[in-house]
NUPA-412768 format. One record per residue: x, y, z of N, C-alpha, C, O, CB in turn. Coordinates in steps of 0.1 Angstrom, whole numbers, plus 5000, padded with zeros to 4 digits. Glycine has a CB too. Layout:
BEGIN
XYZXYZXYZXYZXYZ ...
END
This chain:
BEGIN
195116212575196116252576196116252557195716152552197016162586 196516352551196716372536197816322533198616312543196516502531 198416272519199616162525200416342513200016422504199715892517 201916332521202816392511203216442500204116372494203116362511 202916572493203116622479204016642477204716632487202716712475 205016702464206016722462205416862451205716812440206916582457 204916972449205117062437206217082431207317132435204817162439 205717032420206817042408206817132396206917092384206716922402 206817222398207117312386208117262373209317262372207917432393 207317252365207717242347207817372339207517482343206617172339 208417352323208817502316207217472310206517372310210617532301 207117612306206017532297207317682288208117772292203417532299 206917622271207217682260208917632258209017512259207017862262 209817672255210417592245211517492254212717482251211217702231 211017452262211417332278211017262279211517162284211317352292 209417282272208417172272209117032269209416932276207317212262 209017072254209116842250209816782258209316692266210116762235 211816862258212216812257212416802272213316732274212816812247 211916842280211916802299211016692300211316612309211316942311 209416672291208916622286209716422288209616312293208816712273 210416522280211616372267212416312278212916202278213216442252 212616402288213616392299212716242309212916132313214116582308 211616322311211416262323210416082320209815992327210316402332 210516092312210115962300211115912303211015862314209915982282 212015912297213815842297213415762309213215642310215615992300 213515942324213815892338212615722343213015632350213516052350 211415732337210215612337209015732341208415702351210515442351 208615842335207915862348207215902333207815922322208515982363 205615892333205015962325204016052328203216062338204615892319 204216142319203916262326202516342314202916442308205716362328 201416302312200216342301200116512303200416582312198416242305 199616562286199616682291198716692286198316602279200516762291 198116822287196216872277196417012276197017052287194216842287 196217082269196217242255195417272265195117392262195417252235 195017242273193817262278193917302292192817342296192917152276 194817302302195217322314196517272319197317192314194317272319 196717312327198617412332199117292346200117282354198117672343 197817222342198417072353198316922351197416852354197617062367 199416892344199616822335200216652343201316612347200716922326 198716592344199616452348200516382352201316352344199916402346 200616332364202216202364201716102368200716102375203716222377 202515972361201715912376202615842382203215732380200315802375 202715972395203415912406202815982416203416072421204915932405 201415962423200716052436201316102448200816112459199715992441 203016132442203616222457204116302446205116362447204916152472 203716292437204116402425202916542423201816492426204116302409 202816652420201316742421202616832403203316922407200716892444 202716802395202916962382202517012382201416982387202916992369 202517142377202517262372203117402363203717512364202217282379 202517322353203517452340203117612340202117672337203117402321 204717652346204517772342205717842335206317762327204117822354 206117922335206918032327208217932328208117822334207018222335 209517992320211117922326210718112333211118162344213117852309 210318152327211518342330210218372338209618472334212118512311 209718302348208318302359208618242367208018262378207018252357 209718142367209517962377210518012392210117952402210517762364 211718092393212518042405211818182413211718202425214518022403 211418272403210218342413208918302423208418342434209518412406 208718202416207318082425207418042433206618042443206817972422 209217932430210117872437210417942446210117892457211117822431 210818022446211618142461210318202468210818282476212718302454 209118192469207518252476207618092478207818062490205818352465 207517982471207317892483205417772476204817672479206918052501 205417892464204517862456204317672447203517582444205017982445 205617712448206517522450206917522451207617622453207017422445 207417402455208817352459209817312458210617282467208917302462 209917312437210617272436210117302420208917292417211017172444 211417322412210817322397212417372388213317422394209217452394 212417322368212917322362212717482356211817532350212717212358 214317542361213917732346216017702342217017652348213118052362 215717742334217317832334217917932348217518022355217217952319 219417852344220717952356220118102352219818192360223017942349 220118112338219718312335218218342343218018422352219418362313 217718292338216218352347216318362362215618452366214918242346 217218282374217318312376217718402383217218422394217118282374 218418452381219218542384218318642379217818712387220718532380 217918672367217418802364216518792370215918902368217118852351 215718712381214418782386215418822403215118912411212718642385 216618702405217318732417216718702426216318772435217718862419 216318532423215218442432216418412436217418392429214018332427 216118402459216718232467216018212469214918242473217318182479 217118062459216017952461217117892462218117962463214917912451 217017762461218617642465218917532450218117442449218017472484 220017532439220217482428220417352437221417352444221317552417 219517232436220117122434220517032422220616912425219717082439 220817092405221217032403221317082385220317122378220816942410 222717062381222817102363222016972354222116852356224817102357 220917042344220916962337220916942324220416862317220416922341 221817062322222217022306222516902302223416852308223217082302 221816822291221816752282221916822267221916932262220816682285 222016672264222316672246220916702239220816652228222816482239 219916772242219316782233218916952226219617052223218316712239 217816942224217517052222216717172233216017132242216817022211 217117342230217217352244217117342258216817412267217017382244 217917182257218517182280220217212270221217162276218316892299 220417272261222417222258223017402264222117482263223117182232 223917452267224017572269223517662263222917602254224717592271 223517782262222717882257223818042262224618092270220817872266 223218032250224418202254223518362256222718402247225818242236 223718402264222618572261224018672251225118632256222018702283 224218752241224818762228224818942234224019022239223718692211 225518952231225119132230225319142209226319072205227019292243 224319222197224519172191224319332175224419452179223719042194 224119312166224619462163224619382147225719322144226319542173 223819382139223719382122225319352122226119342132223219552113 225419332111227019292104227419402093228419382086227119122094 226519532091227119602082227019772092227519882089226119572066 226219722106226719862111228219862118229019772120225619902122 228320042122229220062125229720032137230820082141229220152123 229019942146229319982154230419812160229919712155227920062162 231319792165232519702168232819702180234019702182233619722162 232219702189232819712200231419742209230319782204234119822200 231619712227230219762231230219922238229619952248229519632243 230819982232231520112239231520202228232320302229233020092246 230520162212230320182205229320242212229520362214230520122197 227620182220226620212221226420282234225620262243225920112219 227420372233226920442243225920512236225720502224228020532250 224820612247223420632245222920582231222620672222223020782248 222920472229222420342219220720332229220320352240223820132220 220120292212218720212223219019952219218919882209216020312210 219219942231219219872228218319762232218019752244220119882227 217919692226215919622233216619442233217419372227213719642212 215819442247216419282258215019212266214019262271217919342276 215519052263213919042273214819032285214218992295212418872271 215619042286216819042305217319162306218519192301218518912307 216219282314216919372319217619412328218219512330216619422319 217319322333217619312351219319272342220219362343216519132365 219619172336221219122334221819222320221619342322221318922328 222119212315221619382303222019512311223119552308219419412301 221219582322221119692331222619642335223419732334219819712343 223019502339224619492349225019522340225619632341225319372357 225119452328226019442318226619652313227719702313225019332304 225719682311226119832312227019862322228319862322225019922316 226219892331227220002339228719952344229720012345226320062354 228519782347229919712347231219742334232419732337229619542347 230719782321231419802315231719962309232520002300231019712310 230320042322230420202326230020272309230620362304232320242332 228720182303228820182293227120302298226420302308229120022282 227120332292225020502292224320442278224620462266225720812286 223120332285222720302266221120302276220720262287223420072252 220520372264219020322263217920202265216820212259218820332255 218220102274217619962266215619912270214919852279219019802275 215519942264213519872262213619752255214219702245212119972251 212619752267212319652270211419532253210919582243211519702284 211419342255210919352236210719202247211319122255212419382215 208719222237207819152234208119022230207318922231207319202226 209719012222209418882216210218922196209919032192207318862219 210518882191210918832177211918982180211619092175209518822162 213318962192214219092193214919092178215519182171215619082207 214618992176216618912169216519012155217519052150216818652161 214919052149214619152140214819292137214919352127213619142139 214619352153214719452153215519582152215019692150214319442159 217119572154218019612149217719592129217319492124219219542157 218319762115218919812131218119922133218220022140220819872132 216519862122215320032127214720052142214720172147213520022119 214219922152213320002162214919912173214619862184210819952164 216419892170217119902178218319912178218519862167216819832183 219319932181220820002172221019862174221219792164222420142179 221019802185221519672190221319602197220619652206222219672192 221519412201219519352208220919272222222119252220217919142191 220219262232221019112241219319072240218319122243222019132264 220018922234219018832230220218672236221418672240218618862209 219218562234219618442237219918332219219518342208218118392247 220918252226221118232213221818062216222918052222222218372207 221217922211222017812216222917712200223917642200220717702227 221817762184223417762184223817862166224317852154224017542185 223117932175223818052167222118082147221718172140226417962161 222017992149221018032132220318132136220318222128219817912124 219618162146218818292143220018462143220018582140217318292158 220418412146222018512142222118522131222018632126223618442146 222318362120222618402110221618492099221818572090223018312106 220818432105219918432096219518612094219218672084218718332102 219618682108219518792103220318862099219918972099218918842108 221418862096223118892095223019012109222619132110223818972074 223518932116223718952131225018902139225418782139222518892139 225819042145226718982147227118972162226219022169227619022138 228618922171227918902178229419062190230619062187227418702180 229019132196229419212199230619132214231819132214228019312201 229719062224230519012236229218922241228118922236231119142249 229718822255228318742255228918782269230018802274227918562248 227218772275227218842285226918732301226918772313226018942281 226818592295225918502303226418372295226618422284224018532303 226818212296226618132298225018032309225118022321227818142300 223917972302223017912307222717742309222717672299222317972302 222517702319222017602319220717532321220417562333222717572324 219817462316218517432332219517382341220717352341216917282330 217917372355218617372369217317392373216417472372219917492374 217917222383216117212395217117272399218317262398215017072405 215817372407215817472419215017362436214417262440214417642412 215417472437214317412454213517532465213917642466215617322467 213117512469212317632477213217622488213017512493210517612483 214117692494214817652511214217572513214417452511214817762525 212617642521212417572533212517372526213117292533210617642542 211917352516211217272507212417192506212317072508210617322494 213417242504214817142508215217112521215817002523215917192505 215017212532214717132545214316992548215116902552213917172551 212816982544212216952545212416772546213016752535211617022539 212216642551213416532556212816442542213316352535213216442576 211016552541210716412533210716502522210116442513209116292537 210916582519210716632501212016642496212316622484210116792497 213016672508214316662507215416562490216016582480214416582524 214316422503214516282496214216302485215016322476213816162500 211916312488212116292469212616352457212416302447211216292464 213216472459213616552452214816552454215416652450213216652453 215716412461217316382452216216252445216616252433219416312464 215116142447215516022443214716042425214715952417214815892455 214316202422213916252413214816262404214716212393213416342416 216216352409217316362401218216272402219416282400217916482402 217516132406219016052399218716002392219415932385220015972405 216816012392216315902376217016002361217515962351214015892373 216616172366216616262357218416252355219016292345215816412362 219216182368220216212360221116112352222016122344220916262367 220416012358220715862348220515922340221515982336220115722347 218715952327219115932318219815992312220315942301218615902314 220116152316221216282309221916152305221916102294222216432320 222716052321224216022313224115862306225015782307225716022327 222915832299222115702294222515802280222915712272220115652300 222715942274221716042263222615982254222015952243221716232265 224015962256225715962251226615842254227915832254226416072258 225615772255226015612261225315482258224215472264225915602276 225515382250225015232243225715142253226915152256225515212224 224715022257225814882259226414872244226014912233224914722264 227514782247227514642241228614562242229814602244227314642228 228014422239228014292245228514202231228214202219226214242253 229214132239230014052230230113922231229913862241231114082230 230513872220231213672227232913702217233013752206229713432215 234213642228234713652226235813502235235313442244234513792226 236513472233236913292233238413372249239413452251237913182207 238013312252238813382261240613342260241413362268238113342276 240713272248242213302241242313492238243213572240242213192223 241313522234241013662226241013762238241713862238239313672216 240213722248240013842260240813912264240314012271239613812272 241913912263243214022265243514122257243914232260244313972266 243314082245243914152228241514242229241014332237244513912205 241214212226240214322239239414402247238514482245240214352242 240214352258240114442267241014562266240814672268240414382278 242314482261242614662254242114712253242014792262242914712245 241414742239240914812230240214902240240515032240240114752220 239214822249238114872257238415002262239514992265237914792268 238015132265238415252274238815242289238815122292237215342275 239215312298239615302306239015202319239215122328239915402306 237615322310236615362321235215242320234215212328236015552319 235715162302234915042304234114952316232914922317235714982299 235014912324234714842337233914722330232714722332233714942351 234314632322233214532317232114492329231914562340233914382312 231214342325230714312328231114132314231014092302229714432331 231814082330232213892319231913772327232313742338234213832313 230913732317230213632329230613532317230813552305228213662335 230713362327231013292312230113202307229113172314232313212311 230213152294229113122288229512952290230612902294228813192272 228112882285227512752285229412682280230112642290225812722272 230112692265231012652267232112752271232412862265231012592258 232812712282234012732293235212792286236112852291234512592301 235012742266236212852262235913072261236813162261236612772242 234413072261234013112251233713262269233613242281232713002239 233813362263232313412276231813592270232313672263233213442300 230913582277230013702270230613852272230013852283228413692275 231213972272231514082274230314202275229614192265232514092266 230014292283229314362285230114472284231314452286228714342295 229814582280230314692286229514862281229114892270232014682281 229414902288228715082288229915142286230815172294228015162305 229815202263230315322263229715432257228515452254231415302258 230815522256230015672253229815602230230715552223231715902259 228715632229228015592213228615652201228115652190226315632211 230315752206230515802199231915762196232615822188230115902203 232215622203233015562199233015422193234015362189233515582206 230915392194231015232192232315252175233415212174228715142188 231715322166231615332151233815352153233915402142230115512142 234415342155236115292152235815192159236115082154237615382158 235315172169235415052181235314962176236314902171234315032192 234014912174234014752166234014742158233314642155233214672167 234614832143235514732137236914642143237314532140235914802126 237614742156238714692157238814622171239914612177239514792153 236814552177237214452186236914292177237014172179236314482200 236614372166235414222159236914192153237114072156233414252141 237914222147239114212139240814142153241914082152239414422130 239914202163241214112176240514022182240913992193242014222191 238713932176238313802182237013832187236513722184239213752193 236013902192234913932195234113932187234014022179234914022200 233213842187232213782178230413872184230113952194232313572181 229213792170227913912177227814032186227114052197227113842184 228914132175228514232185226814292188226214282178229414352180 226114352197225214382198225114522201225614532212224714312204 224714622196224414752205223114752208222114712202224614882199 223314842223221714852229221315032236221715102245221514712245 220515042229220615172236220115212250219315132253220015262228 220315292259220415322279219115402272218815472263222215432291 218415322286217515472287218215552303218215672303215315422289 218715492314218915532327220715442322220915362313217415462341 221815502335222815482334223015562350222815692350223415512320 223315492364223215562372224415502382224215432392221815572376 225715562376226315572379226615542399227715572404226215672372 
END
C-alpha cells in the first residue's frame, strides 16, 4: 500500500517567489525547475504542482488538488466551493492586501461610477466586475483584458477594473480610483473532502502551523541582554506588555540574562532606553518562526 501524500498547489507567477520564501522560512526546501511544473520538496508526504493563482481554486474544488494557495479574489471569481483554512497575509511583496479598483484617466470626465453608464470597461475579472456594476445599477460594456490593463484607457477602454498593491502602476499611468471593488489576501484553501480526511487534515494543519509561525516571525526579533538584579524591575517596566521575557540566572548570581521576542519596529527606540536603565550586552537576533 502506497504511503499517503498531500497534493499541494503552489501559485505560479507573481506569488511564486514569495511562496518559496515563506516555505523556506517554515523549514521546507522547495526546488523549482524552469522546465517542470512539479517542484521538488524535501517532504515525501507532499507533492507540489505549480498552478496559476487564477485557476487554483477550481482545481482544489474538483479534487485535482487537495489544497492550494491563492487569493480570495480568485476563489470568489471562480465561484469555487472550497474550505478556507488560513489567511496568509504577510509583510512581503505580493503577500500583502491588494485592491481591485475601478479606475479612469486623471483627466477623464468621469468622476463617479455612475458616469460610466454605457462605457467600455476592460478587466481580467469579468465575474467580479459584472456583479459590481449590477449592484450599482449601471449598464456597461465589459471586455476581457489579457494583460497590460492599466494602459488601455482612454483609447482601448474608458475605464478599467484592475488590481493594485502599492498604487505605483496607477500613478505611472496617470489613473485615478473611482471605487474599490474588494480587498484580497492570499489564502490557504482545501478541497472539502480532503479537509474531512483525518490524515490530510492533520498534514495541512501541521504545514499551516509552520507557515503561520514564519509569518509571525517576519515582523519580530529576539532581544537578549544582561541585567543586574538591582536594575531588573526598571528594565522589565520598559518592555511591551506582551513581551513575557525569559529570565535566567548567570554565573554571577547578581546578574540575569533576559530574552524577549518583540516587534522589530520597537527596537530602535527601546534599545537605548533599556541600556540607560542598566541593560548591557544587548543582542538582536532574527527569527525564522514564532509559534505561539
